[in-house]
Structures are given as C-alpha cells and as structure tokens.
C-alpha positions in Angstrom: -10.4 -12.7 -29.1 -13.3 -11.8 -26.8 -12.4 -9.5 -23.9 -13.7 -10.2 -20.4 -14.7 -7.4 -18.1 -13.1 -6.7 -14.7 -14.5 -4.1 -12.3 -12.3 -2.8 -9.5 -14.1 -1.4 -6.5 -12.4 0.7 -3.7 -14.6 2.1 -0.9 -12.6 5.2 -0.1 -10.4 4.4 2.9 -7.4 3.3 0.9 -3.8 4.3 1.7 -1.3 5.6 -0.9 0.3 2.1 -0.9 -3.0 0.4 -1.5 -4.0 2.9 -4.3 -0.6 2.3 -5.8 -1.2 -1.4 -6.0 -4.6 -0.8 -7.6 -3.1 1.6 -10.2 -0.3 -0.8 -10.8 -2.6 -3.8 -11.5 -4.7 -1.6 -13.8 -1.6 -0.8 -15.8 0.0 -4.2 -16.1 -3.1 -6.2 -17.1 -3.3 -6.5 -20.9 -5.8 -4.3 -22.7 -6.2 -6.8 -25.5 -7.5 -9.4 -23.0 -9.2 -7.5 -20.2 -11.5 -4.5 -20.2 -11.2 -2.7 -16.9 -13.3 -0.2 -15.0 -12.9 1.4 -11.6 -15.6 2.4 -9.1 -14.4 4.6 -6.2 -16.7 5.1 -3.2 -15.4 8.5 -2.0 -14.8 11.6 -4.1 -11.2 12.3 -2.9 -10.1 8.7 -3.7 -11.8 8.9 -7.1 -9.9 12.1 -8.0 -6.6 10.6 -7.0 -7.2 7.5 -9.0 -8.4 9.6 -12.0 -5.1 11.5 -11.9 -3.1 8.4 -11.5 -4.8 6.2 -14.1 -6.1 8.9 -16.5 -9.5 7.2 -17.1 -13.1 8.1 -16.2 -13.9 7.0 -12.6 -17.3 6.1 -11.3 -18.0 7.9 -8.0 -20.3 6.0 -5.7 -20.7 8.6 -2.9 -18.7 11.0 -0.7 -18.8 9.0 2.5 -16.3 6.4 3.8 -19.0 4.2 5.2 -21.5 2.2 3.2 -24.6 4.2 2.3 -27.7 3.4 0.3 -26.9 5.8 -2.5 -23.5 4.2 -3.0 -25.1 0.7 -3.1 -27.8 1.7 -5.6 -25.3 3.4 -7.9 -23.0 0.4 -7.8 -25.9 -2.0 -8.4 -26.9 0.1 -11.5 -23.3 0.1 -12.8 -22.9 -3.6 -12.4 -26.3 -4.3 -14.1 -25.4 -2.0 -17.0 -21.8 -3.0 -17.5 -22.2 -6.7 -16.5 -18.6 -7.5 -15.4 -17.3 -11.0 -15.4 -15.4 -10.5 -12.1 -15.4 -7.9 -9.4 -12.2 -7.1 -7.4 -12.6 -5.4 -4.0 -9.6 -3.4 -2.7 -10.8 -2.7 0.9 -13.5 -3.7 3.3 -15.7 -0.8 2.4 -15.7 -2.1 -1.1 -16.7 -5.5 0.1 -19.7 -4.1 2.0 -20.8 -2.0 -1.0 -20.6 -5.0 -3.4 -22.4 -7.3 -1.0 -25.2 -4.7 -0.7 -25.3 -4.3 -4.5 -25.7 -8.0 -5.0 -28.5 -8.5 -2.5 -31.5 -10.0 -4.3 -29.5 -10.6 -7.5 -29.9 -14.0 -9.2 -26.8 -13.6 -11.4 -23.7 -15.5 -10.4 -20.9 -13.0 -10.1 -17.5 -14.0 -8.7 -15.8 -11.5 -6.3 -12.1 -11.4 -5.3 -11.0 -9.5 -2.2 -7.4 -8.1 -2.0 -6.0 -8.5 1.5 -2.6 -6.9 2.4 -2.6 -7.1 6.2 -4.1 -9.0 9.1 -6.9 -7.3 11.0 -9.1 -9.4 13.3 -11.6 -6.5 13.6 -12.6 -6.9 10.0 -13.2 -10.7 10.2 -16.9 -10.3 10.7 -17.3 -8.5 7.4 -15.3 -11.1 5.5 -17.2 -13.9 7.2 -20.6 -12.4 6.4 -19.5 -11.6 2.8 -18.4 -15.2 2.3 -21.9 -16.4 3.2 -23.7 -14.1 0.6 -21.1 -13.9 -2.2 -18.9 -16.1 -4.3 -15.8 -14.7 -2.5 -12.2 -15.5 -3.1 -9.4 -14.0 -0.9 -6.2 -12.9 -2.6 -3.5 -12.4 0.1 -0.2 -10.6 0.1 1.8 -13.3 1.9 1.8 -17.0 2.8 1.2 -16.3 6.5 -1.7 -14.0 5.6 -3.2 -16.7 3.4 -3.0 -19.3 6.2 -4.6 -16.8 8.6 -7.4 -16.0 6.1 -8.1 -19.6 5.3 -8.5 -20.5 9.0 -10.6 -17.5 9.9 -12.9 -17.4 6.8 -13.4 -21.1 6.0 -16.6 -20.5 3.9 -14.9 -18.5 1.2 -14.5 -20.1 -2.2 -10.7 -20.1 -2.0 -7.5 -18.4 -0.7 -4.6 -17.5 -3.0 -1.3 -15.9 -2.3 0.1 -13.2 -4.7 2.9 -11.0 -3.5 2.5 -7.2 -3.9 3.6 -5.6 -7.2 6.7 -3.5 -7.7 6.6 -1.4 -10.9 10.2 -0.8 -12.0 9.0 1.6 -14.7 7.7 4.0 -12.0 11.1 4.7 -10.4 12.4 8.2 -10.0 15.1 9.0 -12.5 16.7 12.0 -10.8 17.0 12.1 -7.0 18.9 15.4 -7.1 16.1 17.2 -9.1 13.5 15.9 -6.6 15.5 17.2 -3.7 16.0 20.6 -5.3 12.3 20.8 -5.7 12.1 20.6 -1.9 14.8 23.2 -1.4 17.2 20.5 0.0 20.9 20.6 -0.2 22.1 17.8 -2.7 24.4 16.6 0.1 21.6 16.2 2.6 20.7 12.8 4.0 17.0 12.2 3.4 14.9 9.8 5.5 11.4 8.9 4.5 8.9 8.3 7.3 5.4 6.8 6.3 2.5 8.6 8.0 0.0 5.7 7.7 -0.8 3.6 10.7 -1.0 4.7 14.4 0.1 8.2 14.9 2.1 7.3 18.0 4.2 5.0 15.8 4.7 7.8 13.2 5.7 10.2 16.0 8.3 7.6 17.3 9.9 7.5 13.8 10.0 11.3 13.5 11.5 11.7 17.0 14.1 9.0 16.2 15.2 11.0 13.1 15.4 14.1 15.2 17.7 12.4 17.6 20.0 11.3 14.8 20.0 14.8 13.3 21.7 16.1 16.4 24.7 14.0 15.5 24.3 14.3 11.8 23.1 17.8 10.9 22.6 17.0 7.2 19.7 14.7 8.0 16.3 15.7 6.7 12.9 14.0 7.1 10.5 13.6 4.2 6.8 12.7 4.6 4.2 12.3 2.0 0.5 11.6 1.8 -3.0 13.0 0.9 -4.3 13.2 4.4 -3.8 16.9 5.2 -4.7 16.5 8.8 -2.0 13.9 9.4 0.6 15.9 7.5 -0.2 19.0 9.7 -0.1 17.0 12.9 3.3 15.5 12.0 4.6 19.0 11.0 3.5 20.5 14.3 5.0 17.6 16.3 8.3 18.1 14.5 8.2 21.9 15.3 7.7 21.1 19.0 10.1 18.2 19.5 12.9 18.8 17.0 15.3 21.6 17.4 15.1 23.1 13.9 12.9 22.6 10.8 14.2 19.5 9.2 10.9 18.2 8.0 9.9 18.4 4.3 6.3 17.6 3.2 5.6 16.2 -0.3 2.0 17.2 -0.9 1.2 14.3 -3.2 -0.6 11.0 -2.6 1.9 9.1 -4.7 4.8 8.3 -2.4 7.0 6.6 -5.0 8.8 9.8 -5.9 9.4 10.7 -2.3 10.7 7.2 -1.3 12.9 7.0 -4.4 14.5 10.4 -3.7 15.5 9.3 -0.1 18.5 7.5 1.3 16.7 5.6 4.0 13.3 4.8 5.3 12.2 4.5 9.0 8.9 2.6 9.5 7.7 2.0 13.0 4.9 -0.5 13.5 3.5 -1.4 16.9 1.1 -4.0 15.6 0.0 -5.7 12.4 -0.4 -3.1 9.7 0.1 -2.6 6.0 3.8 -2.7 4.9 3.4 -1.9 1.2 5.8 1.1 1.5 8.6 -1.4 2.2 8.2 -3.0 -1.2 8.5 0.4 -2.8 11.6 1.2 -0.8 13.2 -2.2 -1.6 12.7 -1.8 -5.3 14.4 1.6 -5.2 17.4 0.4 -3.3 16.4 2.4 -0.2 17.4 0.5 3.0 14.7 0.2 5.7 14.9 0.5 9.5 11.9 -1.1 11.2 10.6 -3.5 13.8 8.1 -6.3 13.2 6.5 -5.8 9.8 3.1 -7.4 9.0 3.3 -8.5 5.4 4.7 -10.0 3.3 6.0 -11.7 6.3 8.2 -14.3 4.7 10.1 -11.7 2.7 10.9 -9.5 5.8 13.9 -11.0 7.6 15.5 -9.1 10.4 19.0 -7.7 9.5 18.8 -9.5 6.1 16.2 -7.5 4.3 15.8 -4.7 6.9 17.6 -3.3 9.9 15.8 -4.5 13.0 15.4 -1.8 15.6 13.5 -3.9 18.1 10.6 -2.6 20.1 9.0 0.6 18.8 10.8 3.2 20.9 12.4 6.4 19.4 15.8 5.8 20.9 16.0 2.3 19.6 15.1 3.4 16.2 17.6 6.3 16.4 20.3 3.8 17.2 19.2 1.5 14.3 19.2 4.4 11.8 22.6 5.7 13.0 24.0 2.2 12.8 22.7 1.7 9.2 24.1 5.1 8.2 27.6 4.2 9.4 27.7 0.6 8.4 28.4 0.4 4.7 28.7 -3.4 4.5 25.3 -3.8 6.2 23.8 -1.2 3.9 25.1 -2.9 0.8 23.9 -6.3 2.0 20.4 -5.1 2.6 20.2 -3.4 -0.8 21.5 -6.6 -2.6 19.1 -8.9 -0.6 16.1 -6.8 -1.2 16.8 -6.3 -4.9 17.1 -10.0 -5.3 13.8 -10.6 -3.3 11.9 -8.0 -5.4 13.1 -9.6 -8.7 12.1 -13.1 -7.5 8.8 -12.3 -5.9 7.4 -8.9 -6.9 8.4 -8.2 -10.5 5.8 -7.0 -13.0 6.2 -10.2 -15.2 5.6 -12.5 -12.2 2.7 -10.5 -10.8 1.0 -10.1 -14.2 1.2 -13.8 -15.0 -0.2 -14.8 -11.6 -3.0 -12.3 -11.6 -4.1 -13.1 -15.1 -4.1 -16.9 -14.4 -6.2 -16.4 -11.2 -8.7 -13.9 -12.7 -9.3 -16.1 -15.7 -9.9 -19.1 -13.4 -12.4 -17.1 -11.3 -14.2 -15.5 -14.3 -14.9 -18.8 -16.0 
C-alpha cells in the first residue's frame, strides 16, 4: 500500500490545548497509511512538540509573525518533501503556507483546523480561501455554520469534534500531588491561564474566596508562558491570604488537570475551550460561564456548573456549590463521560479524520 504524505504546520502561537490536539492527531493517525511531518514556526513551540512527539521538527523561524525566512524555508520543505495535504493549526500557519504557495503551479489542498470563533481573523481566512484550495475543519456545529457563512469561498466546511486521548490519563493522582508538596487530602482546583488575564484573575480570586471557607483548597496552574505564570503567582500573593497556588512548569496540562478535583474556567468572550474536553475525559467537573466550543456539548448544569457572568464572587459560589453537592457532581461526571465517549473518542476521531483527509488528498 502506497503511503500518502501529510504535513502539519503550526505558526508558533499555539496554546497547550491546541498543541495537545496536534500531538494527539499525530499519534492516532496510522503509520501504515500516512507519513507525517511537522513544521513549527517558532523555536519554543518546536521544542515542545519535539518533546511531546519525539520526532525531528522543522523550525521555520523564531518569530510569531510571518517573515520571509519562514516562508522561504517552508517553500523549500514543501518542494522537497512534496506533501499530498497540508494541515494548518493556527492563523500564523495559514499565512506561512499561503506565502509559500505564491507562484506555485502545483495543486496542493490545505486544511485549516479551527477551534474557536474570532472575527478579527476572518480577513486572513477570506484572503487564504481566494489563493489556496482551503478546507475548514471546525470543532463544533455552530463553529462550522459560522465559518461557512463568513468564508463562503472556501472549498468546504467540516465538523470534527476535538480529540480526547484516554491513553494519556494520569494513573496516580496522589503521586502527582506529592510531587507538588500537596497534602493528599487537599482539594485541588485547576485554573487555565490561557485567554484574557482578567478572566484568569477572576478564577484565581474565586478560588481564594472559597479557600477561606475550605482551607484544604489549593489552586493548580500550568503552562509554558513563563510571564503569565509569574503574573498569576504575584496576583495570588497580593490577593489571597496565604500561598495556596501551585505551578506546574510544563506545557502539557493533561497531568495537572487529571490530578485535580475541579476546574474553574472563566471566559468573558469567545475563546478556546479545549481544556474542558481534557477535564471531562478525566472525570473532573467544571465550573464555568459561556464556553465557546464545542458549543452543542456544553450544556449549563448538565455538563458543567454554570456560574453566570464572569465575576469572582459568582464563580466562588458556583465552586462551593459543586464541592458540597454530591448528586450534581455525580451527574456532571456521568454526563460528560457519556459525551466524551459518543463524540470525542479516539476511534471516532481517527475514522473521521482519515476519511476527510483521504477525500481532500485525492
């Protein structure tokens, strides 16, 4: 059987959740059918992917924005390797691929992975759809409808829910907590640091309010953005009575989420919600407000505890309610586990992606 070639391109501004999706897809696609390669447009992202996937990574430059060096390097790679399909994982990647294809006479299909709605990025998608054979792969039905209406010139729009890798779960929560010098009886709450910092701060303060009632509560944050981690730590020092914050200095948040009892995610606008999928699959109940995607899987007080408007006191009340309402906690865990199995499992994701990629690569 002849393999076909798939090139993943990520520009360098990817979140841990996005990089986790890329790494997950790299792992679940069959080696006997598809030969894969990854091009990363920023050195830090390339190193993280290299550590995660354990394969050589092509670095296109050290800047987040598009630059001529990155475009020339990618053009050279694509000419030499001759992929059958290119998958772009962020808007920087789309810009780099578009620049690399300028002047090329070869027909090369391109798929863009889209996990949240952002009107500011529409111009790039619209321009790319005019110059490339572009297909949009969206993480929810609502997002697919939005993309189809906003980018009518693209070749097609498909919905594939994000992937949850069961094999990547943490096997020993207690060992993980001991590694952070946490009491095994502590109540750990994970707070994602991606998105608007004011939203992250609301979540941290909410946990601090609950800690005054429940002293066993500890906050866990994780990420590779050192500046964000430091700012969150300094905020906690100023606004929370005692040091209850623990930092996991690792880009892969799966271990951190899996070792926690709850997750608080504050969103003031449309933003990536990939962390929610990770929490659901690990039976970690979530307190949040209006999540962006996948919209149809996020049902208030059925798959997450709805805290209403993004205010720290509201989220504190939502978290305290969830901590003291065992039936609600059980119902959320059962509903989300069922939703993950029906929509985000490896087998379903693998079949859908292979079918779509084969269709595009023909």
